[in-house]
C-alpha positions in Angstrom: -9.8 -23.0 -31.7 -12.3 -20.6 -30.1 -10.9 -17.8 -27.9 -11.4 -17.8 -24.2 -14.7 -15.9 -23.5 -14.5 -12.5 -21.8 -16.6 -13.7 -18.9 -16.6 -17.1 -17.2 -19.2 -19.2 -15.4 -18.1 -17.9 -12.0 -18.1 -14.2 -12.8 -20.2 -11.9 -10.6 -22.9 -9.7 -12.2 -21.5 -6.3 -11.8 -23.8 -3.7 -10.2 -22.6 -1.1 -12.7 -23.8 -3.2 -15.6 -20.5 -4.1 -17.1 -17.4 -6.1 -16.2 -14.5 -4.0 -15.0 -11.9 -6.4 -13.9 -10.3 -7.1 -17.2 -9.0 -10.5 -16.0 -8.6 -13.6 -18.1 -11.1 -15.6 -16.1 -10.6 -19.1 -17.4 -13.4 -21.7 -17.0 -11.2 -24.1 -15.0 -10.3 -21.5 -12.3 -11.8 -22.3 -9.0 -14.6 -19.8 -8.1 -13.4 -19.8 -4.5 -10.1 -18.2 -5.7 -10.8 -16.2 -8.8 -13.0 -13.5 -10.3 -12.4 -11.1 -13.1 -10.6 -8.7 -10.7 -8.1 -11.2 -9.4 -7.4 -13.2 -12.6 -4.4 -12.4 -14.7 -5.0 -9.3 -16.9 -5.8 -9.6 -20.6 -4.3 -6.2 -21.3 -1.6 -4.3 -19.6 -1.6 -0.8 -20.9 -0.5 1.7 -18.2 2.4 3.8 -19.4 5.3 5.2 -17.3 3.3 8.4 -17.0 0.4 6.6 -15.3 2.8 5.1 -12.8 4.4 8.5 -12.3 1.0 10.0 -11.7 0.3 7.3 -9.2 3.2 8.4 -7.1 2.3 12.1 -7.5 -1.1 11.3 -6.0 0.7 9.3 -3.2 3.0 12.2 -2.4 0.7 15.2 -2.8 -1.4 15.4 0.4 -1.5 17.4 3.6 0.3 14.5 5.3 3.0 14.4 2.7 3.4 18.2 3.0 3.8 18.1 6.7 6.1 15.1 6.6 8.4 16.7 4.0 8.4 20.0 6.0 9.2 18.2 9.2 12.5 17.0 7.8 13.7 20.5 7.4 12.9 21.2 11.1 15.1 18.5 12.6 18.1 20.7 13.2 20.0 19.5 10.2 21.7 21.6 7.6 19.8 21.9 4.3 22.3 19.8 2.4 22.0 17.0 5.0 18.2 17.0 4.7 18.5 16.7 0.9 21.0 13.8 1.3 18.6 12.0 3.6 15.7 12.7 1.2 17.6 11.3 -1.8 18.8 8.3 0.1 15.4 7.5 1.5 13.5 7.9 -1.7 16.0 5.9 -3.7 15.5 3.0 -1.2 11.8 3.3 -1.8 12.3 3.3 -5.5 14.4 0.1 -5.4 12.0 -1.7 -3.2 9.0 -0.5 -5.2 10.7 -2.0 -8.3 11.2 -5.3 -6.5 7.6 -5.7 -5.3 6.3 -4.5 -8.7 7.9 -7.2 -10.8 6.0 -10.4 -9.7 2.7 -8.7 -10.2 3.6 -7.0 -13.5 5.0 -10.2 -14.9 2.0 -12.4 -13.9 -0.7 -9.8 -14.2 -2.2 -10.5 -10.7 -2.6 -8.2 -7.7 -0.6 -8.3 -4.5 -2.8 -10.8 -2.5 -2.8 -13.3 -5.4 1.0 -13.3 -5.9 1.3 -14.0 -2.2 -0.3 -17.4 -2.9 3.1 -18.5 -4.3 4.8 -17.7 -1.0 2.1 -18.2 1.7 0.0 -20.8 0.0 -3.4 -20.7 -1.6 -5.1 -20.1 1.8 -2.2 -18.6 3.6 -2.2 -15.6 1.2 -5.1 -14.3 3.3 -2.7 -13.4 6.1 -0.8 -10.6 4.3 -4.0 -9.6 2.5 -6.1 -9.0 5.6 -3.2 -7.3 7.5 -2.8 -4.8 4.7 -6.5 -4.5 4.2 -7.2 -3.6 7.8 -4.4 -1.0 7.8 -6.0 0.6 4.8 -9.5 0.6 6.3 -8.4 2.7 9.3 -6.4 5.2 7.3 -9.0 5.5 4.7 -11.2 7.0 7.4 -8.5 9.2 8.7 -7.7 10.7 5.2 -11.4 11.2 4.5 -11.7 13.0 7.8 -8.7 15.2 7.1 -10.1 16.1 3.7 -13.4 16.9 5.3 -11.7 19.4 7.6 -10.4 21.1 4.5 -13.8 21.2 3.0 -15.1 22.7 6.3 -13.0 25.8 5.7 -14.6 26.3 2.3 -18.1 26.1 3.8 -17.2 28.5 6.7 -15.9 31.0 4.2 -18.6 30.9 1.6 -21.6 29.8 3.7 -21.4 31.9 6.9 -24.5 30.3 8.3 -22.7 26.9 8.4 -20.8 28.0 11.5 -23.9 27.2 13.5 -23.5 23.6 12.5 -20.3 23.4 14.5 -22.3 23.7 17.7 -24.2 20.5 17.0 -22.4 17.3 17.2 -23.0 13.5 17.0 -20.7 10.7 17.9 -17.8 13.2 18.4 -18.1 15.0 15.1 -19.9 18.3 14.4 -22.9 18.4 12.0 -20.8 20.4 9.5 -18.1 17.8 9.9 -20.6 15.0 9.1 -21.8 16.9 6.0 -18.3 17.4 4.7 -17.3 13.8 5.5 -20.4 12.5 3.7 -19.8 14.6 0.6 -16.2 13.3 0.3 -17.2 9.7 1.2 -19.8 9.7 -1.6 -17.4 11.4 -4.0 -14.7 8.7 -3.4 -17.3 6.0 -3.6 -18.4 7.2 -7.1 -14.8 7.5 -8.3 -14.0 4.0 -7.1 -17.2 2.4 -8.4 -16.4 3.3 -11.9 -13.3 1.1 -11.9 -9.5 1.3 -12.4 -9.6 3.2 -15.7 -11.5 6.0 -14.2 -9.2 6.0 -11.2 -6.3 6.1 -13.6 -7.7 9.1 -15.4 -8.3 10.9 -12.1 -4.8 10.4 -10.8 -3.4 11.4 -14.2 -5.1 14.8 -13.7 -5.0 15.2 -9.9 -1.2 15.1 -9.5 -0.4 17.9 -12.1 -3.3 20.0 -10.8 -1.9 20.0 -7.3 1.5 21.0 -8.6 0.0 23.9 -10.5 -1.6 25.3 -7.3 1.4 24.6 -5.1 3.7 26.4 -7.6 1.2 29.4 -7.7 1.1 29.4 -3.8 4.9 29.3 -3.6 5.4 32.1 -6.1 2.8 34.3 -4.4 4.3 33.8 -0.9 7.9 34.3 -2.1 6.9 37.5 -3.9 5.4 38.7 -0.6 8.3 37.6 1.6 11.2 38.5 -0.7 13.6 35.9 -2.1 16.3 37.0 0.4 14.0 35.8 3.3 13.6 32.2 2.1 15.6 29.7 4.1 16.0 26.0 3.6 16.4 25.4 7.3 13.2 25.6 9.3 14.6 24.6 12.6 15.5 27.2 15.3 18.4 25.1 16.5 21.3 23.5 14.7 23.0 20.2 15.5 26.7 19.7 15.2 28.0 17.3 12.7 28.3 14.2 14.9 24.9 14.8 16.5 23.3 15.2 13.1 24.4 11.8 11.8 21.8 9.7 13.7 19.2 12.3 12.9 20.0 11.9 9.2 19.6 8.1 9.4 16.3 8.7 11.3 15.1 11.0 8.4 16.0 8.3 5.9 13.9 5.8 7.9 11.1 8.3 8.0 10.9 8.5 4.3 10.9 4.7 3.8 8.3 4.2 6.5 6.0 6.9 5.2 5.8 5.0 1.8 5.9 1.5 3.2 2.1 0.9 2.9 1.7 1.7 -0.8 5.1 0.1 -1.4 3.9 -3.2 0.0 0.9 -3.5 -2.3 2.3 -1.6 -5.2 1.8 -4.8 -7.3 -1.9 -3.9 -7.3 -1.0 -1.0 -9.7 2.2 -2.4 -11.3 0.1 -5.3 -12.7 -1.4 -2.8 -15.1 2.0 -1.6 -16.5 2.5 -2.4 -20.2 6.0 -3.5 -19.4 8.3 -3.8 -16.4 10.6 -1.2 -18.0 7.6 1.3 -18.1 6.9 0.6 -14.4 10.6 1.3 -13.5 10.7 4.4 -15.5 7.5 5.6 -13.9 9.0 4.8 -10.5 12.1 6.9 -11.3 10.1 10.0 -12.2 7.5 9.5 -9.6 9.8 8.8 -6.6 13.2 10.5 -6.6 12.4 13.3 -9.1 8.8 14.0 -8.0 9.5 13.7 -4.3 12.5 16.1 -4.4 10.6 18.7 -6.4 7.7 18.4 -4.0 10.0 18.7 -1.0 11.6 21.9 -2.5 8.1 23.5 -3.0 7.2 22.5 0.5 10.2 24.0 2.2 10.0 27.2 0.1 6.3 27.7 0.9 6.7 26.9 4.6 9.8 29.2 4.9 7.9 32.1 3.3 5.1 31.8 5.9 7.5 33.2 8.6 8.1 36.7 7.1 4.6 36.8 5.6 2.5 35.7 8.5 4.9 36.0 11.4 4.9 32.3 12.2 6.0 29.0 10.6 3.0 27.2 9.1 3.5 23.7 7.8 -0.1 22.9 7.1 -1.0 24.0 3.5 -4.7 24.4 4.3 -3.9 26.7 7.1 -1.5 28.6 4.8 -4.2 29.1 2.3 -6.6 30.1 5.0 -4.2 32.8 6.2 -4.2 34.4 2.8 -7.9 35.1 3.5 -9.1 35.8 0.0 -12.1 33.9 -1.3 -10.4 32.8 -4.5 -7.3 31.5 -2.7 -9.4 29.6 -0.1 -11.6 28.1 -2.8 -8.8 27.1 -5.1 -6.4 25.9 -2.4 -9.1 24.1 -0.4 -10.5 22.2 -3.4 -7.0 21.4 -4.6 -5.8 19.9 -1.3 -9.1 18.1 -1.0 -8.4 16.6 -4.4 -4.9 15.7 -3.4 -6.1 13.9 -0.2 -8.8 12.0 -2.2 -6.1 11.0 -4.6 -3.8 9.5 -2.0 -6.8 7.9 -0.2 -7.8 6.1 -3.4 -4.3 4.8 -4.3 -3.1 4.1 -0.8 -6.1 3.1 1.2 -9.0 2.0 -1.1 -7.5 -0.1 -3.9 -5.6 -2.3 -1.4 -8.5 -3.5 0.7 -10.6 -3.9 -2.5 -8.2 -6.6 -3.8 -7.4 -7.9 -0.3 -10.9 -8.6 0.8 -11.9 -9.9 -2.7 -9.0 -12.4 -2.3 -10.6 -13.8 0.8 -13.9 -14.9 -0.9 -13.8 -14.1 -4.6 -17.2 -15.7 -5.3 -18.9 -13.5 -2.8 -16.7 -10.4 -2.7 -15.9 -8.6 -5.9 -13.4 -5.8 -6.2 -16.1 -3.2 -5.7 -17.5 -5.1 -2.7 -14.1 -5.2 -1.1 -13.7 -1.5 -1.5 -17.1 -0.9 0.0 -16.2 -3.0 3.0 -13.3 -0.6 3.5 -15.3 2.5 3.1 -18.2 1.5 5.4 -15.8 0.0 8.0 -13.7 3.1 8.1 -16.8 5.2 9.1 -17.8 2.8 11.9 -14.3 3.3 13.3 -15.0 7.0 13.7 -11.4 8.1 13.0 -12.0 11.6 14.3 -12.2 10.2 17.9 -9.0 8.3 18.0 -6.9 10.1 15.4 -6.1 12.8 18.0 -5.1 10.2 20.6 -1.5 9.3 20.0 -1.6 6.4 22.4 -4.6 4.9 20.7 -2.9 5.1 17.4 0.4 3.7 18.7 -1.0 0.7 20.6 -3.6 -0.3 18.0 -2.6 0.5 14.4 1.0 1.3 15.4 1.4 -2.3 16.6 0.0 -3.7 13.4 1.9 -1.4 11.0 5.2 -3.0 11.9 4.1 -6.2 10.2 4.5 -4.4 6.9 8.2 -4.9 7.1 8.1 -8.6 7.7 5.5 -9.2 5.0 7.6 -7.3 2.5 10.8 -9.2 3.3 9.0 -12.6 3.1 7.4 -11.8 -0.3 10.8 -10.6 -1.8 12.6 -13.7 -0.4 9.9 -16.1 -1.6 9.6 -14.7 -5.1 13.2 -13.8 -6.0 15.2 -16.4 -4.0 13.1 -19.4 -3.3 10.9 -19.4 -6.4 13.6 -17.9 -8.6 11.0 -15.7 -10.2 9.3 -18.8 -11.7 5.6 -18.9 -11.1 3.0 -21.3 -12.5 0.2 -18.8 -13.0 -2.8 -21.1 -13.4 -1.8 -23.0 -10.2 -2.6 -19.9 -8.2 -6.2 -20.4 -9.0 -6.8 -24.1 -8.0 -7.9 -25.6 -4.7 -6.5 -29.0 -5.8 -4.5 -30.6 -2.9 -2.0 -31.8 -5.6 -1.3 -28.2 -6.6 2.2 -26.8 -6.1 1.0 -24.0 -3.9 -1.3 -26.0 -1.7 1.6 -26.8 0.7 0.1 -28.0 4.0 -3.7 -27.6 3.9 -3.3 -24.4 1.8 -0.6 -22.8 4.0 3.1 -22.6 3.6 4.3 -23.3 7.2 7.6 -21.6 6.5 5.8 -18.3 5.6 3.5 -18.5 8.6 6.4 -19.2 11.0 8.4 -16.4 9.5 5.6 -13.9 10.0 5.3 -14.9 13.7 9.0 -15.1 14.3 9.8 -11.8 12.7 6.6 -10.1 14.0 7.2 -10.8 17.7 10.5 -8.8 18.0 9.2 -6.1 15.7 6.1 -5.7 17.9 8.4 -5.5 20.9 10.4 -2.8 19.3 7.3 -0.9 18.5 5.6 -1.2 21.9 8.2 -1.3 24.7 10.4 1.8 24.0 7.4 4.0 24.2 6.0 2.1 27.2 9.3 2.5 29.1 9.5 6.2 28.2 5.9 6.8 29.3 6.7 5.1 32.7 9.7 7.3 33.1 12.2 4.4 33.1 14.5 5.0 30.1 14.2 6.1 26.5 15.0 3.6 23.7 12.7 5.2 21.2 15.5 5.7 18.7 15.4 1.9 17.8 11.7 2.2 17.0 12.5 4.5 14.1 13.9 1.5 12.3 11.1 -1.0 12.9 10.4 -1.4 9.2 14.0 -2.2 8.3 14.3 -4.6 11.2 11.1 -6.3 10.4 11.9 -6.5 6.7 15.3 -8.0 7.4 14.1 -10.5 9.9 11.2 -11.6 7.6 13.6 -12.1 4.7 16.3 -14.0 6.6 14.0 -16.2 8.7 11.9 -17.2 5.7 15.0 -18.2 3.7 16.3 -20.1 6.8 13.0 -22.0 7.1 13.0 -22.7 3.4 16.5 -24.0 3.5 15.7 -26.4 6.4 12.4 -27.5 4.9 12.1 -26.5 1.2 8.5 -25.9 0.1 8.4 -23.4 -2.8 8.8 -25.1 -6.2 10.9 -23.7 -9.0 9.6 -25.8 -11.9 13.1 -26.3 -13.3 12.9 -27.6 -16.9 9.2 -26.6 -17.3 8.1 -23.9 -19.7 4.3 -24.5 -20.2 2.3 -21.9 -18.2 5.4 -20.6 -16.4 6.1 -17.0 -15.8 9.9 -16.8 -15.4 10.2 -13.0 -14.8 11.0 -12.2 -18.4 7.8 -12.0 -20.5 5.0 -9.6 -19.5 1.7 -11.3 -18.5 -0.4 -9.9 -21.3 2.2 -11.2 -23.9 1.5 -14.8 -22.8 -0.8 -16.9 -25.1 -4.4 -17.1 -23.9 -6.1 -19.3 -26.5 -3.9 -22.3 -26.1 -3.3 -22.3 -22.4 -4.6 -25.4 -20.6 -5.6 -26.0 -17.0 -2.8 -26.6 -14.6 -4.9 -28.9 -12.5 -8.2 -30.7 -13.0 -11.0 -29.8 -10.6 -13.4 -32.7 -10.9 -13.8 -36.3 -11.6 -14.9 -35.4 -15.2 -11.7 -33.4 -15.7 -9.7 -36.2 -14.3 -11.3 -38.7 -16.6 -10.5 -36.6 -19.7 -7.5 -34.5 -19.0 -6.4 -31.8 -21.3 -3.1 -32.6 -23.0 -0.2 -31.1 -21.1 -2.1 -30.7 -17.9 -1.9 -32.6 -14.6 -5.0 -34.6 -13.8 -5.3 -35.6 -10.2 -8.1 -37.8 -9.0 -11.7 -36.8 -8.1 -10.7 -37.4 -4.5 -7.9 -34.8 -4.7 -10.2 -32.4 -6.4 -12.7 -32.3 -3.6 -10.9 -29.4 -1.8 -12.0 -27.7 1.4 -13.4 -24.2 1.4 -10.6 -21.7 2.0 -10.4 -20.2 5.4 -9.2 -16.8 6.2 -7.0 -15.3 8.9 -7.7 -11.9 10.2 -4.8 -10.2 11.9 -4.6 -6.4 11.7 -2.1 -3.7 11.1 -0.6 -0.2 11.1 1.8 2.3 12.6 1.3 5.9 13.7 3.3 7.5 16.4 5.0 9.7 13.9 4.3 9.5 10.1 2.2 6.4 9.6 3.7 4.0 7.2 1.8 4.1 3.9 -1.1 6.1 5.2 0.0 9.5 4.0 -0.6 10.7 7.5 1.8 12.4 9.9 0.5 12.0 13.5 -0.2 15.4 14.9 2.0 15.0 18.0 5.0 13.7 16.2 7.9 16.1 15.7 10.4 14.4 13.5 10.1 11.0 15.1 9.7 7.9 13.1 7.1 5.2 12.8 7.0 2.4 15.2 4.8 -0.6 15.0 4.1 -4.3 14.7 1.8 -7.1 15.7 2.2 -10.8 16.2 -0.1 -12.8 14.0 -1.4 -15.7 15.9 -2.1 -18.4 13.4 -3.6 -21.8 14.0 -1.7 -24.8 12.9 -2.7 -25.2 9.3 -2.8 -29.0 9.3 -0.8 -32.1 9.7 -0.5 -33.6 6.3 2.4 -32.1 4.4 3.4 -32.3 0.7 7.1 -31.6 0.6 8.3 -29.8 -2.5 12.0 -29.6 -3.1 13.6 -26.4 -4.1 16.8 -26.2 -6.1 19.9 -24.8 -4.4 21.3 -21.4 -5.2 19.3 -18.4 -6.3 20.0 -16.1 -9.2 20.1 -12.3 -9.1 16.9 -10.9 -7.5 16.2 -8.2 -10.1 16.6 -8.6 -13.8 
């Protein structure tokens, strides 16, 4: 039997001259649902170090530095801060493992695995929400990196200072130059595909650590070890007053990582095994984050005796040293760090998300370019400094990250019992198990709306009441991610119990991923279509496949839903950005997704009763 060809009839001609997706694009996959970037991977070869390096890139940024430093300025004792850090990052580790498994076991990215839970068309809901969040924060991170590059220009090209007096659309001429340089650099990095990105983050994370360690050692030597304190706050809370602040700090850590955590499957799919992914998460989250936080507080603490003031921005710290070598090395290093988090947190996600909407027309590269171009048109430098604009736009949308996370976990681990018919995620056949009602799982849609409404209220009204001088309930907004996640999880399971939709394929083995074998270990030469797509297929079905009629095969073109998303009043979930006016507060956000009724015809699919353990 001949092996499946590397490229299929629906593959796009890649502008770079070679296929980069690595997906097993089977001939019977519907071109409206698949391309080489979305199809299950042929090879999964990322090691635990590659996952570890991913998290290094996600942590090492100016936003991460400021976020970690802010925890030590909340009035807590140092041991309380470390307890909160460990608790928060372990929660992130557990949740990252949970969202990693379905993508690693099936070899598909985040938006595709959502087809199991939301339906073939309904998967566009979480995809576009996450994609729009990433677009906005991609622009913000590029802008922040450009500000770092400005410092280098001003130091080494004195004449560039004149460019600060010329501005267009709210940004100086020098700012535009720095922004354009970084925009093009990120574009070139992204255009060369995931393997080049992998090599970049493998190098970038350790490089940032080297410079941070050098910076810390230099400042400590200037300040004296005896002058280093692990408490950066000028006031100290008593024990009982510190308890809610500790919980707020835990929520801060989880919220900060919530964006990359939600679509971590985009990266986990490349892991050579689930064990390798979990090992990478262990070293990249609790171990890496604690070491990074230690370096941060040591460096920030040393700025007080050395410069006479607390400086929590690493770029400003390097600038204060005022030696050409330090500014060049430090500036380029933190530019590299910011580019690293931008690529992993805010570029890869919309690339897959927008490709998922129209795979035939939008490749992975095209999806990424939509994010890059769209982020510039948003002119992030104009609204980033406006806390209200962030809160009432992206802040509202960001709270949906929690409900989307809870619904995915409930759908995969409980309702589907980790059993997924992989080929069925790539058929528009109305008889397919994931077609549900006109391509939407009504239970998932209802859960997004029902969980989103209260989470949006939690994000909006406490700040609104405080701004009006009425009363301050902002503390509840700190926990919007947890509330949204819990509501999404519980409501989805409730709707599924009342009206079961997600199939479990009990007794079936052919073409089923059951959460044990890795995707790349599955046979590729003997796999057969899950569903026929045409009258010809129906007339001559492949043995072992289901062959619906030509009438069933004539499926409508998938629609897309475009809600939006993201939080920002304090650290922005998943963006790697701490809002400038936030002082130890936590993210608030959410947005109701208004979704039209998907249709009237319903194909009810029974689900077996009790669920097994969520994580193997």
